[in-house]
N, C-alpha and C positions, 0 to 999 in steps of 0.2 A: 666547280661543284658537280659531282656526278650523282644522278638520281636513278633509282631503280625504275623499270618499266611500269607504267600505270596498270597494265593488264595483269601484272603479277602481284599487285597489292590487294590484300584481302578487303572485302567490302567494309566500309566504315573506318578504315585506317588511312593514315597519311603515308605517302612514299618516303622511304628512308633516303638519306643522302650522305655523301662522304666527300671531303676535300681532296682534290687531285692537283698535284703540281705538274704542269706541262711546260717544258722548256724548249728553247731553240727551234729546230726545224719542225716540231710537232705543233707549234702554236698556230692557230687559225686554220687548221686542217679540216675542222668540222664545226659548222656554225651551231649555235644553241638549238636544241631540239633534235639534232641528228642522232640516230641510233648508232652506237659504236661499240666495238670490243676493244678493251684496253689491256695492255700488258704492263703491270705495275710492280713496284717494290714497296711493300708496306714499311712505313717509317714512323718512328716516334718523335714528336716534337715536345721538348721539355719547356714548359712555360714557367720558368723559375724567375721570381721577382728579384733575385740577386741579393736579397738581404741576408746574409750569412747566418740567419737564425736557424733554429731547429725545426722549422716548418717543412712539411713535405712538398715536393715539387709535383705539379700537376702535369701529366703527360697526355698529349692528344695524338691520335693516329691520323695520318694522312697517307695518301698513295702518291708515289713518285712515278709518273708515267714514262716508260721507256719505249713504248710503241703503241700505235693505235690503228684500227682498221674500221672503215665504215661498214655497217651491217648491210645496208641497202643503198648503194651509191645513188646520188641524184640522177634522175633521168632513166633509171632502170625500173621497169614495171614489176610490181609485186605479182607473183604467180601463186595461185592456190591450187591444191589438189582437189579432185572431185569430192572427196570426203569432207574437206574443209568448207567447200562451197555449200554443202547441205547443212 
């Protein structure tokens, strides 16, 4: 589950999230809470109950991760510009 950065959430609202499928060599590259940039393919998942009736299928969107990069690797100090410090 990928969640937007808390500082970008308007006051009084909850952060939005989306499901991300991470496979193979990308698994366990970033522990929970790590800020990352991901490269994804948006994918539709059809949640069809399989009953051949005339009901409509519900489709959900998830992201299939094909690459990721840590925004601030562990051990690297965060640097602020003088304007940001004020």
